[in-house]
PyMOL Python script that loads the backbone (N, CA, C, O; Angstrom):
from pymol import cmd

cmd.read_pdbstr("""\
ATOM      1  N   MET A   1     -16.181  12.888  15.027  1.00  0.00           N
ATOM      2  CA  MET A   1     -15.027  11.940  14.689  1.00  0.00           C
ATOM      3  C   MET A   1     -15.659  10.785  13.927  1.00  0.00           C
ATOM      4  O   MET A   1     -16.702  10.226  14.265  1.00  0.00           O
ATOM      5  N   ILE A   2     -14.892  10.475  12.826  1.00  0.00           N
ATOM      6  CA  ILE A   2     -15.403   9.300  11.975  1.00  0.00           C
ATOM      7  C   ILE A   2     -14.718   8.030  12.504  1.00  0.00           C
ATOM      8  O   ILE A   2     -13.521   8.025  12.789  1.00  0.00           O
ATOM      9  N   THR A   3     -15.538   6.918  12.631  1.00  0.00           N
ATOM     10  CA  THR A   3     -15.093   5.702  13.070  1.00  0.00           C
ATOM     11  C   THR A   3     -15.277   4.677  12.031  1.00  0.00           C
ATOM     12  O   THR A   3     -16.011   4.921  11.073  1.00  0.00           O
ATOM     13  N   LYS A   4     -14.653   3.520  12.145  1.00  0.00           N
ATOM     14  CA  LYS A   4     -14.701   2.399  11.295  1.00  0.00           C
ATOM     15  C   LYS A   4     -16.190   1.944  11.137  1.00  0.00           C
ATOM     16  O   LYS A   4     -16.660   1.600  10.052  1.00  0.00           O
ATOM     17  N   ALA A   5     -16.842   1.970  12.226  1.00  0.00           N
ATOM     18  CA  ALA A   5     -18.229   1.473  12.269  1.00  0.00           C
ATOM     19  C   ALA A   5     -19.089   2.505  11.384  1.00  0.00           C
ATOM     20  O   ALA A   5     -19.955   2.068  10.626  1.00  0.00           O
ATOM     21  N   HIS A   6     -18.849   3.791  11.488  1.00  0.00           N
ATOM     22  CA  HIS A   6     -19.610   4.754  10.722  1.00  0.00           C
ATOM     23  C   HIS A   6     -19.348   4.564   9.212  1.00  0.00           C
ATOM     24  O   HIS A   6     -20.264   4.656   8.395  1.00  0.00           O
ATOM     25  N   ILE A   7     -18.139   4.311   8.880  1.00  0.00           N
ATOM     26  CA  ILE A   7     -17.730   4.155   7.527  1.00  0.00           C
ATOM     27  C   ILE A   7     -18.380   2.768   6.921  1.00  0.00           C
ATOM     28  O   ILE A   7     -18.828   2.704   5.777  1.00  0.00           O
ATOM     29  N   LYS A   8     -18.368   1.772   7.760  1.00  0.00           N
ATOM     30  CA  LYS A   8     -18.977   0.570   7.412  1.00  0.00           C
ATOM     31  C   LYS A   8     -20.527   0.568   7.095  1.00  0.00           C
ATOM     32  O   LYS A   8     -21.049  -0.071   6.182  1.00  0.00           O
ATOM     33  N   ARG A   9     -21.198   1.416   8.030  1.00  0.00           N
ATOM     34  CA  ARG A   9     -22.517   1.690   7.735  1.00  0.00           C
ATOM     35  C   ARG A   9     -22.920   2.361   6.534  1.00  0.00           C
ATOM     36  O   ARG A   9     -23.931   2.054   5.903  1.00  0.00           O
ATOM     37  N   LYS A  10     -22.075   3.338   6.201  1.00  0.00           N
ATOM     38  CA  LYS A  10     -22.235   4.150   4.969  1.00  0.00           C
ATOM     39  C   LYS A  10     -21.970   3.106   3.730  1.00  0.00           C
ATOM     40  O   LYS A  10     -22.728   3.154   2.760  1.00  0.00           O
ATOM     41  N   ILE A  11     -21.013   2.269   3.764  1.00  0.00           N
ATOM     42  CA  ILE A  11     -20.778   1.392   2.735  1.00  0.00           C
ATOM     43  C   ILE A  11     -21.910   0.325   2.557  1.00  0.00           C
ATOM     44  O   ILE A  11     -22.269  -0.075   1.449  1.00  0.00           O
ATOM     45  N   ASP A  12     -22.459  -0.116   3.781  1.00  0.00           N
ATOM     46  CA  ASP A  12     -23.545  -1.071   3.652  1.00  0.00           C
ATOM     47  C   ASP A  12     -24.849  -0.383   2.993  1.00  0.00           C
ATOM     48  O   ASP A  12     -25.678  -1.055   2.380  1.00  0.00           O
ATOM     49  N   LYS A  13     -24.956   0.945   3.162  1.00  0.00           N
ATOM     50  CA  LYS A  13     -26.047   1.585   2.520  1.00  0.00           C
ATOM     51  C   LYS A  13     -25.867   1.869   1.017  1.00  0.00           C
ATOM     52  O   LYS A  13     -26.817   2.201   0.308  1.00  0.00           O
ATOM     53  N   MET A  14     -24.636   1.728   0.572  1.00  0.00           N
ATOM     54  CA  MET A  14     -24.238   2.099  -0.754  1.00  0.00           C
ATOM     55  C   MET A  14     -24.874   1.050  -1.746  1.00  0.00           C
ATOM     56  O   MET A  14     -24.997  -0.122  -1.390  1.00  0.00           O
ATOM     57  N   PRO A  15     -25.275   1.479  -2.990  1.00  0.00           N
ATOM     58  CA  PRO A  15     -25.701   0.568  -3.931  1.00  0.00           C
ATOM     59  C   PRO A  15     -24.570  -0.344  -4.448  1.00  0.00           C
ATOM     60  O   PRO A  15     -23.431   0.118  -4.529  1.00  0.00           O
ATOM     61  N   ASN A  16     -24.820  -1.564  -4.786  1.00  0.00           N
ATOM     62  CA  ASN A  16     -23.851  -2.440  -5.236  1.00  0.00           C
ATOM     63  C   ASN A  16     -22.962  -2.039  -6.431  1.00  0.00           C
ATOM     64  O   ASN A  16     -21.844  -2.526  -6.594  1.00  0.00           O
ATOM     65  N   GLU A  17     -23.475  -1.189  -7.203  1.00  0.00           N
ATOM     66  CA  GLU A  17     -22.743  -0.752  -8.491  1.00  0.00           C
ATOM     67  C   GLU A  17     -21.487   0.139  -8.132  1.00  0.00           C
ATOM     68  O   GLU A  17     -20.561   0.275  -8.932  1.00  0.00           O
ATOM     69  N   PHE A  18     -21.503   0.697  -6.969  1.00  0.00           N
ATOM     70  CA  PHE A  18     -20.475   1.554  -6.512  1.00  0.00           C
ATOM     71  C   PHE A  18     -19.383   0.836  -5.652  1.00  0.00           C
ATOM     72  O   PHE A  18     -18.321   1.389  -5.366  1.00  0.00           O
ATOM     73  N   LEU A  19     -19.713  -0.430  -5.259  1.00  0.00           N
ATOM     74  CA  LEU A  19     -18.681  -1.165  -4.413  1.00  0.00           C
ATOM     75  C   LEU A  19     -17.397  -1.398  -5.058  1.00  0.00           C
ATOM     76  O   LEU A  19     -16.358  -1.380  -4.398  1.00  0.00           O
ATOM     77  N   ASP A  20     -17.411  -1.625  -6.362  1.00  0.00           N
ATOM     78  CA  ASP A  20     -16.159  -1.909  -7.084  1.00  0.00           C
ATOM     79  C   ASP A  20     -15.253  -0.710  -7.034  1.00  0.00           C
ATOM     80  O   ASP A  20     -14.035  -0.850  -6.924  1.00  0.00           O
ATOM     81  N   LYS A  21     -15.843   0.486  -7.116  1.00  0.00           N
ATOM     82  CA  LYS A  21     -15.084   1.801  -7.220  1.00  0.00           C
ATOM     83  C   LYS A  21     -14.537   1.990  -5.737  1.00  0.00           C
ATOM     84  O   LYS A  21     -13.379   2.336  -5.502  1.00  0.00           O
ATOM     85  N   VAL A  22     -15.397   1.754  -4.861  1.00  0.00           N
ATOM     86  CA  VAL A  22     -14.896   1.959  -3.401  1.00  0.00           C
ATOM     87  C   VAL A  22     -13.831   1.027  -3.095  1.00  0.00           C
ATOM     88  O   VAL A  22     -12.871   1.441  -2.444  1.00  0.00           O
ATOM     89  N   TYR A  23     -13.878  -0.229  -3.497  1.00  0.00           N
ATOM     90  CA  TYR A  23     -12.765  -1.206  -3.250  1.00  0.00           C
ATOM     91  C   TYR A  23     -11.598  -0.758  -3.974  1.00  0.00           C
ATOM     92  O   TYR A  23     -10.537  -0.825  -3.353  1.00  0.00           O
ATOM     93  N   ASN A  24     -11.570  -0.324  -5.137  1.00  0.00           N
ATOM     94  CA  ASN A  24     -10.350   0.090  -5.886  1.00  0.00           C
ATOM     95  C   ASN A  24      -9.734   1.366  -5.184  1.00  0.00           C
ATOM     96  O   ASN A  24      -8.513   1.492  -5.087  1.00  0.00           O
ATOM     97  N   TYR A  25     -10.564   2.249  -4.729  1.00  0.00           N
ATOM     98  CA  TYR A  25     -10.143   3.486  -4.102  1.00  0.00           C
ATOM     99  C   TYR A  25      -9.416   3.111  -2.730  1.00  0.00           C
ATOM    100  O   TYR A  25      -8.378   3.688  -2.406  1.00  0.00           O
ATOM    101  N   ILE A  26      -9.967   2.180  -1.982  1.00  0.00           N
ATOM    102  CA  ILE A  26      -9.375   1.734  -0.784  1.00  0.00           C
ATOM    103  C   ILE A  26      -8.060   1.060  -0.967  1.00  0.00           C
ATOM    104  O   ILE A  26      -7.122   1.248  -0.193  1.00  0.00           O
ATOM    105  N   ASN A  27      -8.006   0.279  -1.993  1.00  0.00           N
ATOM    106  CA  ASN A  27      -6.708  -0.421  -2.274  1.00  0.00           C
ATOM    107  C   ASN A  27      -5.720   0.479  -2.752  1.00  0.00           C
ATOM    108  O   ASN A  27      -4.529   0.222  -2.572  1.00  0.00           O
ATOM    109  N   SER A  28      -6.116   1.594  -3.391  1.00  0.00           N
ATOM    110  CA  SER A  28      -5.073   2.541  -3.869  1.00  0.00           C
ATOM    111  C   SER A  28      -4.506   3.364  -2.679  1.00  0.00           C
ATOM    112  O   SER A  28      -3.404   3.901  -2.785  1.00  0.00           O
ATOM    113  N   LEU A  29      -5.235   3.466  -1.567  1.00  0.00           N
ATOM    114  CA  LEU A  29      -4.790   4.231  -0.466  1.00  0.00           C
ATOM    115  C   LEU A  29      -3.611   3.424   0.289  1.00  0.00           C
ATOM    116  O   LEU A  29      -2.663   4.025   0.795  1.00  0.00           O
ATOM    117  N   THR A  30      -3.725   2.169   0.323  1.00  0.00           N
ATOM    118  CA  THR A  30      -2.711   1.339   1.076  1.00  0.00           C
ATOM    119  C   THR A  30      -1.515   1.261   0.179  1.00  0.00           C
ATOM    120  O   THR A  30      -1.592   1.072  -1.035  1.00  0.00           O
ATOM    121  N   SER A  31      -0.352   1.426   0.887  1.00  0.00           N
ATOM    122  CA  SER A  31       0.850   1.348   0.050  1.00  0.00           C
ATOM    123  C   SER A  31       1.639   0.205   0.596  1.00  0.00           C
ATOM    124  O   SER A  31       1.637  -0.023   1.805  1.00  0.00           O
ATOM    125  N   THR A  32       2.308  -0.514  -0.242  1.00  0.00           N
ATOM    126  CA  THR A  32       3.129  -1.611   0.126  1.00  0.00           C
ATOM    127  C   THR A  32       4.561  -1.264   0.175  1.00  0.00           C
ATOM    128  O   THR A  32       5.083  -0.701  -0.788  1.00  0.00           O
ATOM    129  N   LYS A  33       5.242  -1.569   1.254  1.00  0.00           N
ATOM    130  CA  LYS A  33       6.613  -1.248   1.425  1.00  0.00           C
ATOM    131  C   LYS A  33       7.382  -2.464   0.783  1.00  0.00           C
ATOM    132  O   LYS A  33       7.135  -3.650   1.003  1.00  0.00           O
ATOM    133  N   THR A  34       8.358  -1.964  -0.051  1.00  0.00           N
ATOM    134  CA  THR A  34       9.230  -3.015  -0.665  1.00  0.00           C
ATOM    135  C   THR A  34      10.375  -3.344   0.267  1.00  0.00           C
ATOM    136  O   THR A  34      10.949  -2.440   0.874  1.00  0.00           O
ATOM    137  N   ALA A  35      10.717  -4.590   0.396  1.00  0.00           N
ATOM    138  CA  ALA A  35      11.792  -4.902   1.258  1.00  0.00           C
ATOM    139  C   ALA A  35      13.106  -4.546   0.514  1.00  0.00           C
ATOM    140  O   ALA A  35      13.301  -4.863  -0.660  1.00  0.00           O
ATOM    141  N   LYS A  36      13.944  -3.903   1.237  1.00  0.00           N
ATOM    142  CA  LYS A  36      15.208  -3.629   0.597  1.00  0.00           C
ATOM    143  C   LYS A  36      16.136  -4.853   0.726  1.00  0.00           C
ATOM    144  O   LYS A  36      16.310  -5.464   1.780  1.00  0.00           O
ATOM    145  N   LYS A  37      16.770  -5.175  -0.569  1.00  0.00           N
ATOM    146  CA  LYS A  37      17.688  -6.289  -0.602  1.00  0.00           C
ATOM    147  C   LYS A  37      19.015  -5.752  -0.183  1.00  0.00           C
ATOM    148  O   LYS A  37      19.431  -4.653  -0.551  1.00  0.00           O
ATOM    149  N   LYS A  38      19.664  -6.565   0.600  1.00  0.00           N
ATOM    150  CA  LYS A  38      20.995  -6.267   0.959  1.00  0.00           C
ATOM    151  C   LYS A  38      21.967  -6.605  -0.180  1.00  0.00           C
ATOM    152  O   LYS A  38      21.894  -7.686  -0.766  1.00  0.00           O
ATOM    153  N   ILE A  39      22.833  -5.714  -0.472  1.00  0.00           N
ATOM    154  CA  ILE A  39      23.805  -5.910  -1.538  1.00  0.00           C
ATOM    155  C   ILE A  39      24.892  -6.765  -1.049  1.00  0.00           C
ATOM    156  O   ILE A  39      25.547  -6.473  -0.049  1.00  0.00           O
ATOM    157  N   HIS A  40      25.097  -7.889  -1.798  1.00  0.00           N
ATOM    158  CA  HIS A  40      26.257  -8.835  -1.515  1.00  0.00           C
ATOM    159  C   HIS A  40      27.494  -8.203  -1.661  1.00  0.00           C
ATOM    160  O   HIS A  40      27.753  -7.633  -2.721  1.00  0.00           O
ATOM    161  N   THR A  41      28.395  -8.230  -0.618  1.00  0.00           N
ATOM    162  CA  THR A  41      29.676  -7.649  -0.769  1.00  0.00           C
ATOM    163  C   THR A  41      30.747  -8.779  -0.846  1.00  0.00           C
ATOM    164  O   THR A  41      30.545  -9.883  -0.342  1.00  0.00           O
ATOM    165  N   PHE A  42      31.819  -8.474  -1.455  1.00  0.00           N
ATOM    166  CA  PHE A  42      32.828  -9.423  -1.698  1.00  0.00           C
ATOM    167  C   PHE A  42      34.142  -8.901  -0.882  1.00  0.00           C
ATOM    168  O   PHE A  42      34.402  -7.706  -0.740  1.00  0.00           O
ATOM    169  N   LYS A  43      34.859  -9.872  -0.415  1.00  0.00           N
ATOM    170  CA  LYS A  43      36.134  -9.409   0.266  1.00  0.00           C
ATOM    171  C   LYS A  43      37.202  -9.606  -0.842  1.00  0.00           C
ATOM    172  O   LYS A  43      37.612 -10.724  -1.156  1.00  0.00           O
ATOM    173  N   LEU A  44      37.587  -8.563  -1.361  1.00  0.00           N
ATOM    174  CA  LEU A  44      38.657  -8.616  -2.512  1.00  0.00           C
ATOM    175  C   LEU A  44      39.971  -8.164  -2.029  1.00  0.00           C
ATOM    176  O   LEU A  44      40.932  -8.142  -2.797  1.00  0.00           O
ATOM    177  N   LYS A  45      40.068  -7.791  -0.760  1.00  0.00           N
ATOM    178  CA  LYS A  45      41.459  -7.581  -0.154  1.00  0.00           C
ATOM    179  C   LYS A  45      42.083  -6.412  -0.847  1.00  0.00           C
ATOM    180  O   LYS A  45      43.271  -6.507  -1.153  1.00  0.00           O
ATOM    181  N   GLY A  46      41.428  -5.327  -1.129  1.00  0.00           N
ATOM    182  CA  GLY A  46      42.035  -4.144  -1.741  1.00  0.00           C
ATOM    183  C   GLY A  46      42.427  -4.275  -3.245  1.00  0.00           C
ATOM    184  O   GLY A  46      43.198  -3.463  -3.756  1.00  0.00           O
ATOM    185  N   GLN A  47      41.925  -5.236  -3.894  1.00  0.00           N
ATOM    186  CA  GLN A  47      42.413  -5.457  -5.235  1.00  0.00           C
ATOM    187  C   GLN A  47      41.794  -4.396  -6.116  1.00  0.00           C
ATOM    188  O   GLN A  47      42.416  -4.076  -7.128  1.00  0.00           O
ATOM    189  N   PHE A  48      40.647  -3.819  -5.849  1.00  0.00           N
ATOM    190  CA  PHE A  48      40.023  -2.770  -6.722  1.00  0.00           C
ATOM    191  C   PHE A  48      39.884  -1.518  -6.015  1.00  0.00           C
ATOM    192  O   PHE A  48      38.975  -0.752  -6.337  1.00  0.00           O
ATOM    193  N   ASP A  49      40.704  -1.222  -5.064  1.00  0.00           N
ATOM    194  CA  ASP A  49      40.596  -0.007  -4.244  1.00  0.00           C
ATOM    195  C   ASP A  49      40.850   1.191  -5.115  1.00  0.00           C
ATOM    196  O   ASP A  49      40.098   2.162  -5.032  1.00  0.00           O
ATOM    197  N   ASP A  50      41.914   1.177  -5.984  1.00  0.00           N
ATOM    198  CA  ASP A  50      42.326   2.364  -6.699  1.00  0.00           C
ATOM    199  C   ASP A  50      41.980   2.137  -8.151  1.00  0.00           C
ATOM    200  O   ASP A  50      42.615   2.806  -8.965  1.00  0.00           O
ATOM    201  N   VAL A  51      41.135   1.357  -8.563  1.00  0.00           N
ATOM    202  CA  VAL A  51      40.781   1.066  -9.955  1.00  0.00           C
ATOM    203  C   VAL A  51      39.472   1.631 -10.358  1.00  0.00           C
ATOM    204  O   VAL A  51      38.524   1.485  -9.588  1.00  0.00           O
ATOM    205  N   ASN A  52      39.315   2.253 -11.469  1.00  0.00           N
ATOM    206  CA  ASN A  52      38.059   2.639 -11.998  1.00  0.00           C
ATOM    207  C   ASN A  52      37.316   1.468 -12.612  1.00  0.00           C
ATOM    208  O   ASN A  52      37.651   1.054 -13.722  1.00  0.00           O
ATOM    209  N   ILE A  53      36.316   0.918 -11.928  1.00  0.00           N
ATOM    210  CA  ILE A  53      35.649  -0.319 -12.258  1.00  0.00           C
ATOM    211  C   ILE A  53      34.879  -0.162 -13.605  1.00  0.00           C
ATOM    212  O   ILE A  53      34.788  -1.077 -14.424  1.00  0.00           O
ATOM    213  N   ARG A  54      34.339   1.060 -13.762  1.00  0.00           N
ATOM    214  CA  ARG A  54      33.593   1.131 -15.013  1.00  0.00           C
ATOM    215  C   ARG A  54      34.565   1.168 -16.311  1.00  0.00           C
ATOM    216  O   ARG A  54      34.202   0.675 -17.379  1.00  0.00           O
ATOM    217  N   ASP A  55      35.714   1.734 -16.157  1.00  0.00           N
ATOM    218  CA  ASP A  55      36.669   1.700 -17.264  1.00  0.00           C
ATOM    219  C   ASP A  55      37.141   0.199 -17.518  1.00  0.00           C
ATOM    220  O   ASP A  55      37.296  -0.210 -18.669  1.00  0.00           O
ATOM    221  N   LYS A  56      37.350  -0.551 -16.484  1.00  0.00           N
ATOM    222  CA  LYS A  56      37.825  -1.888 -16.560  1.00  0.00           C
ATOM    223  C   LYS A  56      36.596  -2.784 -17.178  1.00  0.00           C
ATOM    224  O   LYS A  56      36.888  -3.694 -17.954  1.00  0.00           O
ATOM    225  N   ALA A  57      35.358  -2.558 -16.875  1.00  0.00           N
ATOM    226  CA  ALA A  57      34.292  -3.233 -17.454  1.00  0.00           C
ATOM    227  C   ALA A  57      34.191  -3.096 -18.877  1.00  0.00           C
ATOM    228  O   ALA A  57      33.865  -4.094 -19.519  1.00  0.00           O
ATOM    229  N   TYR A  58      34.430  -1.971 -19.494  1.00  0.00           N
ATOM    230  CA  TYR A  58      34.321  -1.713 -20.850  1.00  0.00           C
ATOM    231  C   TYR A  58      35.575  -2.134 -21.671  1.00  0.00           C
ATOM    232  O   TYR A  58      35.556  -2.014 -22.896  1.00  0.00           O
ATOM    233  N   GLU A  59      36.720  -2.650 -20.984  1.00  0.00           N
ATOM    234  CA  GLU A  59      37.818  -3.050 -21.724  1.00  0.00           C
ATOM    235  C   GLU A  59      37.701  -4.421 -22.262  1.00  0.00           C
ATOM    236  O   GLU A  59      38.612  -4.898 -22.939  1.00  0.00           O
TER     237      GLU A  59
END
""", "prot")
cmd.dss("prot")
cmd.show_as("cartoon", "prot")
cmd.util.cbc("prot")
cmd.orient("prot")
């Protein structure tokens, strides 16, 4: 089983010229989750219930 300590020891033995590549590789592995924005809703009281909004936008 590979542990963090084992990986850290391997990185410590690695030449300095490869550290930039290792750093870029590790950063590419982590993914950032984007926060979903909530869509603001309006209370229009049924004003646009039966209307094609796209057609109205182009008028």
